[in-house]
C-alpha positions as CSV (number, residue, x, y, z in Angstrom):
1,M,114.4,23.1,6.1
2,A,117.9,21.7,6.5
3,A,120.5,23.6,8.4
4,A,122.8,25.7,6.1
5,G,125.8,23.6,7.1
6,N,124.1,20.5,5.8
7,K,123.2,21.9,2.4
8,P,125.5,22.0,-0.6
9,K,126.9,25.4,-1.4
10,A,125.8,27.6,-4.3
11,N,126.2,31.2,-5.4
12,L,123.9,33.9,-6.7
13,S,124.8,36.9,-8.8
14,L,123.1,39.7,-10.7
15,D,124.4,41.4,-13.9
16,L,123.3,45.0,-13.3
17,D,122.8,45.7,-17.0
18,N,121.1,49.1,-17.3
19,Q,118.4,50.2,-19.8
20,W,121.0,51.8,-22.1
21,A,123.1,48.6,-22.2
22,Y,120.1,46.6,-23.5
23,M,119.4,49.3,-26.1
24,K,123.0,49.5,-27.2
25,T,123.3,45.7,-27.6
26,H,120.1,45.7,-29.6
27,G,121.2,48.7,-31.8
28,D,118.4,51.0,-30.5
29,E,118.6,54.8,-30.8
30,G,118.9,56.9,-27.7
31,W,121.2,54.7,-25.6
32,Q,123.9,57.4,-25.8
33,S,122.0,59.4,-23.2
34,F,122.4,56.4,-20.8
35,P,118.7,56.1,-19.7
36,S,118.6,54.3,-16.3
37,Y,116.0,52.3,-14.4
38,F,118.2,51.8,-11.3
39,D,116.1,54.0,-9.0
40,M,113.1,51.8,-9.8
41,V,114.7,48.3,-9.8
42,V,117.5,48.4,-7.3
43,P,115.2,48.9,-4.3
44,R,113.0,46.0,-5.5
45,I,115.9,43.7,-5.8
46,L,117.4,44.7,-2.4
47,E,114.1,44.3,-0.6
48,L,113.6,40.8,-2.0
49,L,117.1,39.7,-1.2
50,E,116.7,41.0,2.4
51,R,113.5,39.1,2.7
52,H,115.3,35.9,2.0
53,N,118.4,36.9,4.0
54,L,120.6,36.5,0.8
55,T,123.9,38.2,0.2
56,I,124.9,38.0,-3.5
57,T,127.3,39.4,-6.1
58,F,126.4,42.4,-8.2
59,F,128.3,42.8,-11.5
60,I,128.4,46.6,-12.1
61,V,129.1,48.4,-15.4
62,G,131.7,51.1,-15.1
63,Q,129.8,53.6,-17.3
64,D,126.9,53.4,-14.8
65,A,129.3,53.9,-11.9
66,A,130.8,56.9,-13.6
67,L,127.4,58.8,-13.7
68,E,126.4,60.7,-10.5
69,K,122.7,59.9,-11.1
70,N,123.4,56.2,-10.4
71,H,125.5,56.7,-7.3
72,A,122.8,56.5,-4.7
73,A,121.5,53.2,-6.0
74,L,125.0,51.7,-6.3
75,R,125.9,52.8,-2.8
76,S,122.8,51.2,-1.4
77,I,124.0,47.9,-2.9
78,A,127.4,48.1,-1.2
79,A,125.8,49.4,2.1
80,A,123.6,46.3,2.2
81,G,126.7,44.1,2.3
82,H,126.6,42.6,-1.2
83,E,129.8,41.8,-3.1
84,I,130.7,44.3,-5.8
85,A,132.2,42.9,-9.1
86,N,133.3,44.2,-12.5
87,H,131.1,43.9,-15.6
88,S,133.4,46.0,-17.9
89,F,133.2,49.7,-18.5
90,H,131.3,50.1,-21.9
91,H,129.3,46.8,-21.7
92,E,130.3,45.8,-25.3
93,P,129.7,42.0,-25.9
94,W,132.6,42.1,-28.4
95,L,135.1,42.6,-25.6
96,H,136.9,39.5,-26.9
97,L,137.8,41.5,-30.0
98,Y,139.7,44.2,-28.1
99,T,143.5,44.5,-28.2
100,A,145.4,43.7,-25.0
101,E,145.9,47.4,-24.3
102,D,142.2,48.2,-24.8
103,V,141.2,45.3,-22.6
104,N,143.4,46.6,-19.8
105,T,142.0,50.1,-20.2
106,E,138.4,48.8,-20.2
107,I,138.8,46.8,-17.0
108,A,140.9,49.4,-15.2
109,N,138.5,52.2,-16.0
110,A,135.6,50.1,-14.7
111,E,137.5,49.3,-11.5
112,D,138.2,53.0,-10.8
113,A,134.6,54.1,-11.5
114,I,133.1,51.3,-9.4
115,A,135.5,51.9,-6.5
116,A,134.7,55.7,-6.6
117,A,130.9,55.0,-6.6
118,T,130.8,52.2,-4.0
119,G,134.0,52.4,-2.0
120,V,134.8,48.8,-3.1
121,R,137.4,47.7,-5.7
122,P,136.2,44.6,-7.4
123,T,138.1,41.3,-7.6
124,G,135.5,39.3,-9.7
125,F,134.7,39.8,-13.3
126,R,132.0,38.7,-15.8
127,G,132.3,39.8,-19.5
128,P,129.2,41.4,-21.1
129,G,127.3,38.9,-23.1
130,F,129.6,36.2,-21.7
131,S,132.4,37.7,-23.9
132,I,135.7,36.1,-23.0
133,S,139.2,35.6,-24.4
134,E,142.6,34.6,-23.2
135,T,143.6,38.3,-23.4
136,V,140.8,39.1,-21.0
137,L,141.8,36.3,-18.6
138,E,145.5,37.3,-18.7
139,T,144.5,40.9,-17.9
140,L,142.3,39.8,-15.0
141,R,145.1,37.6,-13.5
142,A,147.7,40.4,-13.9
143,R,145.3,42.8,-12.1
144,G,144.8,40.5,-9.2
145,Y,141.3,39.2,-9.8
146,A,140.2,36.2,-7.8
147,Y,137.9,34.7,-10.4
148,D,136.2,35.0,-13.8
149,A,132.5,34.2,-14.3
150,S,132.1,34.7,-18.1
151,T,131.4,31.1,-19.3
152,F,127.8,30.0,-20.1
153,P,127.9,26.2,-21.0
154,T,124.9,25.9,-23.3
155,F,124.3,24.8,-26.9
156,L,121.6,27.6,-27.3
157,G,123.9,30.6,-27.6
158,P,123.5,30.8,-31.4
159,V,119.7,30.6,-31.0
160,A,119.7,33.6,-28.7
161,R,122.0,35.5,-31.1
162,A,119.7,34.7,-34.0
163,Y,116.7,36.0,-32.0
164,Y,118.5,39.4,-31.5
165,F,119.5,39.7,-35.1
166,F,115.9,38.9,-36.2
167,N,114.5,41.6,-34.0
168,S,117.0,44.3,-35.0
169,S,118.3,46.2,-38.1
170,F,122.1,45.9,-37.6
171,S,124.4,47.0,-40.3
172,K,127.0,44.4,-41.5
173,E,129.7,46.1,-39.3
174,E,127.4,45.9,-36.3
175,R,126.6,42.2,-37.0
176,D,130.3,41.5,-37.3
177,K,130.9,42.9,-33.9
178,R,128.1,40.8,-32.5
179,R,128.9,37.6,-34.3
180,S,130.1,35.8,-31.1
181,L,127.3,37.3,-28.9
182,Y,126.2,34.6,-26.4
183,G,128.8,32.1,-27.6
184,T,128.9,29.1,-29.9
185,V,127.4,25.6,-29.9
186,S,130.7,24.2,-28.6
187,D,130.3,26.3,-25.4
188,G,127.8,23.6,-24.4
189,L,130.7,21.2,-23.9
190,R,132.4,23.3,-21.2
191,S,132.4,22.2,-17.6
192,L,129.6,23.2,-15.2
193,K,131.9,22.8,-12.2
194,P,134.6,25.3,-11.1
195,Y,138.0,24.9,-12.7
196,E,141.2,26.9,-13.4
197,W,142.1,28.4,-16.7
198,Q,145.7,27.4,-17.7
199,L,147.0,30.5,-19.6
200,A,149.8,30.6,-22.1
201,N,151.9,32.7,-19.8
202,G,151.8,30.0,-17.2
203,A,149.3,31.8,-14.9
204,T,146.0,30.3,-13.8
205,L,142.6,31.9,-12.9
206,M,139.6,30.3,-11.4
207,E,136.4,30.1,-13.5
208,L,133.0,29.9,-12.0
209,P,130.6,29.0,-14.9
210,V,127.0,30.2,-15.0
211,T,125.2,26.9,-14.4
212,T,122.9,25.4,-17.0
213,M,120.7,22.3,-16.7
214,P,123.0,19.2,-16.2
215,V,123.0,16.8,-19.2
216,A,120.7,18.9,-21.4
217,R,122.8,22.1,-21.0
218,V,119.7,24.3,-21.4
219,P,119.5,27.6,-19.4
220,F,117.7,28.0,-16.1
221,H,118.8,31.4,-15.1
222,L,115.8,33.6,-14.0
223,S,115.5,35.4,-17.3
224,Y,114.8,32.1,-19.0
225,I,112.3,31.1,-16.3
226,M,110.5,34.4,-16.7
227,Y,110.3,33.7,-20.5
228,L,108.7,30.3,-19.8
229,A,106.4,31.8,-17.2
230,G,104.9,34.0,-19.9
231,Y,103.4,30.8,-21.3
232,S,102.9,28.8,-18.1
233,P,104.0,29.8,-14.6
234,A,103.5,26.2,-13.4
235,V,105.8,24.8,-16.1
236,A,108.4,27.5,-15.4
237,R,108.4,26.6,-11.7
238,T,108.6,22.9,-12.4
239,Y,111.4,23.4,-14.8
240,F,113.4,25.4,-12.2
241,K,112.9,22.8,-9.5
242,T,114.0,20.1,-11.9
243,A,117.2,21.9,-12.7
244,L,118.0,22.3,-8.9
245,R,117.3,18.6,-8.3
246,L,119.6,17.6,-11.2
247,C,122.4,19.8,-9.8
248,R,122.1,18.1,-6.4
249,L,122.1,14.7,-8.0
250,R,125.1,15.5,-10.2
251,G,127.1,17.1,-7.4
252,I,127.0,20.5,-9.0
253,E,127.0,23.6,-6.8
254,P,125.1,26.0,-9.0
255,S,125.9,29.5,-10.0
256,L,122.5,31.2,-10.6
257,L,122.3,34.4,-12.6
258,L,119.8,37.2,-12.2
259,H,119.2,40.3,-14.3
260,P,117.3,43.5,-13.6
261,L,114.7,42.5,-16.2
262,D,113.8,39.6,-13.9
263,F,112.2,42.2,-11.7
264,L,110.8,44.6,-14.4
265,G,107.9,44.0,-16.7
266,G,107.0,45.6,-20.0
267,D,104.7,47.9,-18.0
268,D,107.8,49.3,-16.3
269,V,110.1,49.7,-19.3
270,P,108.0,49.7,-22.5
271,V,111.1,50.5,-24.7
272,L,112.4,47.0,-23.8
273,S,109.1,45.2,-24.5
274,Y,110.9,43.2,-27.3
275,F,112.9,41.4,-24.7
276,P,111.9,37.8,-23.9
277,G,109.7,37.5,-20.8
278,M,108.6,41.2,-20.9
279,K,105.0,40.2,-21.4
280,L,104.8,39.7,-17.7
281,S,104.1,42.7,-15.4
282,G,106.7,43.8,-12.9
283,V,104.5,42.7,-10.0
284,D,104.2,39.2,-11.5
285,K,107.9,39.0,-12.0
286,V,108.7,40.0,-8.5
287,A,106.2,37.5,-7.1
288,L,107.7,34.7,-9.2
289,A,111.3,35.7,-8.3
290,D,110.2,35.6,-4.7
291,T,109.1,32.0,-5.1
292,L,112.1,30.9,-7.1
293,L,114.7,32.4,-4.7
294,A,112.9,30.8,-1.7
295,E,113.3,27.4,-3.5
296,Y,116.9,28.1,-4.2
297,A,117.7,29.1,-0.6
298,A,115.9,26.0,0.7
299,S,118.0,23.7,-1.5
300,F,121.4,25.3,-1.1
301,E,123.6,27.4,1.2
302,V,123.7,30.5,-1.0
303,L,126.8,32.6,-1.1
304,P,128.2,35.6,-3.0
305,M,130.6,34.4,-5.8
306,G,133.7,35.6,-4.0
307,A,132.9,33.6,-0.8
308,H,132.0,30.6,-3.0
309,A,135.3,30.9,-4.8
310,R,137.2,30.9,-1.4
311,A,135.3,27.8,-0.3
312,V,136.1,26.0,-3.5
313,N,139.8,26.9,-3.1
314,E,139.9,25.5,0.4
315,R,139.0,22.1,-0.9
316,G,142.3,21.8,-2.8
317,A,143.5,21.8,-6.4
318,L,141.0,22.3,-9.2
319,P,141.0,20.8,-12.7
320,R,142.9,22.9,-15.3
321,R,141.7,23.7,-18.8
322,A,143.3,25.4,-21.7
323,A,141.9,28.7,-22.8
324,D,140.6,27.2,-26.0
325,F,138.6,30.0,-27.5
326,R,137.7,29.8,-31.1
327,H,136.6,33.3,-31.9
328,A,139.0,35.8,-33.6
329,V,140.8,38.2,-31.3
330,A,142.3,41.5,-32.6
331,A,146.1,41.6,-32.8
332,A,147.8,43.7,-30.2
């Protein structure tokens, strides 16, 4: 294995979406009681990360941080030295439809709850369901955030959205809220490399995109690999390795995304058995995640997102891109 200093850099993050958040996005009854699987999944994740000597970024939802029953799990993440970041308060993938005032309240309330639960005030943000708008970016910049990580450059967003609509019974109002869930086809044209958003107010903010397969722009975050593994573990591993090789060939320092369901099977959380990849057991998922993270760490020097952002900044000026969002945003 090559020394860390000789390997290209990469980052690793986990969106700590809880059981209730999946149920809410899917329109399931019972999410309002905020059912949680943190006590089951967080120790699994931390044990695996420690085994590979990996320090990563956890994007935490403010609503979870506001509940005492989740505090022990969240404190254990911070105590292990992982970066703590903001994943909104209510985890609504229609955040881009919020007014400026509501965006600020959403982000500020999440900050306060996360800081109270973990002792860390976040400076990184990812929108739920990759929800993003210029209003969100301006709010982040005004509140002193170092980076955003809400873009997902793939052409397959509408396919994922159609899958959720097909497997749900949303009302017209609920579908309207979710009409931009997972983005548009044009999102596949966005850059895979870090850049700065050029905002209308003259400010800038670094963007660290979730990496998709270079050229093809198909996903290779672990949830997608778990889905493929439900049909062929060998194909899933080969697909992942191919994505990493292409990143190295194209000079892309990947931003790899994890989710709790990458470590939980349908046997662990039957209520979420509709979710892609849940035909695998929790034991099988942890074993596969173990293999994939070992491959990732062998190929790259893996950093939390904040550390990666600082390393990118040290290299000099980044390309700037206009905040060219095409979805409708509510008037202030």
